[in-house]
Structure formats: structure tokens, C-alpha cells
C-alpha positions in Angstrom: -0.2 0.2 -0.1 1.2 3.5 -0.6 1.2 6.2 1.6 0.6 6.3 5.6 -1.9 7.3 8.0 -1.2 8.3 11.5 -3.2 7.0 14.7 -2.2 8.5 18.0 -1.2 10.9 20.4 2.4 12.2 18.7 2.3 13.9 15.8 3.7 12.4 12.4 7.6 13.4 12.3 9.0 14.8 8.8 9.3 17.9 7.2 6.9 20.5 7.7 5.4 22.3 4.5 7.4 25.4 4.7 10.9 22.7 5.1 9.5 21.6 1.3 11.1 23.6 -1.1 8.6 25.8 -3.4 6.0 25.2 -0.7 4.7 28.0 1.5 5.4 28.5 5.1 3.2 26.8 7.3 4.3 28.7 10.3 3.4 32.1 8.5 0.2 31.1 7.3 -0.7 29.9 10.6 0.5 33.4 12.0 -1.8 35.3 9.8 -4.8 33.2 10.3 -4.2 33.7 14.0 -4.2 37.5 13.5 -7.3 37.2 11.3 -9.2 35.5 13.7 -8.4 38.0 16.4 -9.5 41.0 14.6 -12.8 39.2 13.8 -13.6 38.3 17.2 -12.5 42.0 18.4 -15.1 43.2 15.7 -17.6 40.5 17.1 -17.2 42.1 20.7 -17.7 45.5 19.4 -20.5 45.0 17.9 -22.6 43.1 20.7 -21.2 46.2 23.1 -22.8 48.7 20.2 -26.0 46.6 20.3 -26.2 46.1 24.0 -25.4 49.8 24.8 -28.2 50.6 21.8 -30.9 48.4 23.9 -29.5 49.7 27.6 -29.8 53.5 25.9 -33.2 52.7 24.4 -35.1 51.5 27.6 -33.4 53.7 30.1 -32.7 57.5 28.1 -34.7 57.5 25.3 -38.1 57.5 26.1 -41.1 57.6 23.5 -43.0 60.7 23.1 -42.9 61.4 20.0 -44.8 62.6 17.6 -48.8 62.7 17.9 -51.1 62.2 14.5 -54.6 63.3 14.3 -57.3 62.6 11.8 -60.3 63.7 12.2 -63.4 63.6 9.6 -64.9 67.2 8.3 -67.5 68.2 5.6 -66.1 67.2 2.2 -63.1 65.3 3.5 -60.6 65.0 6.2 -58.2 67.2 8.4 -54.8 65.7 9.5 -52.8 67.4 12.6 -49.5 66.4 13.7 -48.2 67.8 16.8 -44.9 66.7 19.0 -43.1 67.9 22.5 -39.8 67.8 23.5 
């Protein structure tokens, strides 16, 4: 049979990809992957913090009180009124 299969707790020995001429260095690729992973995790954390802050502000500081729309029937049509207060 050609080829081999590794089974067990110890990693296979032999050259790494970066040690083979003409192949990319796995260690450099791994560092790039880890950096990108950390940036993505940080971005998700910032986004979650923004959502939590928005929800907290919505229910504590920003009270609904906005505009009030009034519609009343009138002869030949209707009247529409909009009012608001701060």
C-alpha cells in the first residue's frame, strides 16, 4: 500500500510544508490566520457592545413621546394634524 496514516497522540515526524522547497511556510500562514481570527473576534465583541449599549439607552434614556398624529372627519374630506413636544 502506498501512503501512510497517523493514528495516535504523537504528530507525525518529517518535514513541515515550509521545509519543502517551493511550498509556502505553514508557520507564517498560521500567524496570519491567528491575526485575522483575533480581528474578527474583536469586531464581533465591539458589535455586541454597541447593540447592548443601544438597547440599554433605548429603555433607560430615550423615552417614546414622539409625534402624535390626529385625523378628524370634516365636511367634504378630513383634517390631519401632527403635534410633538420635547
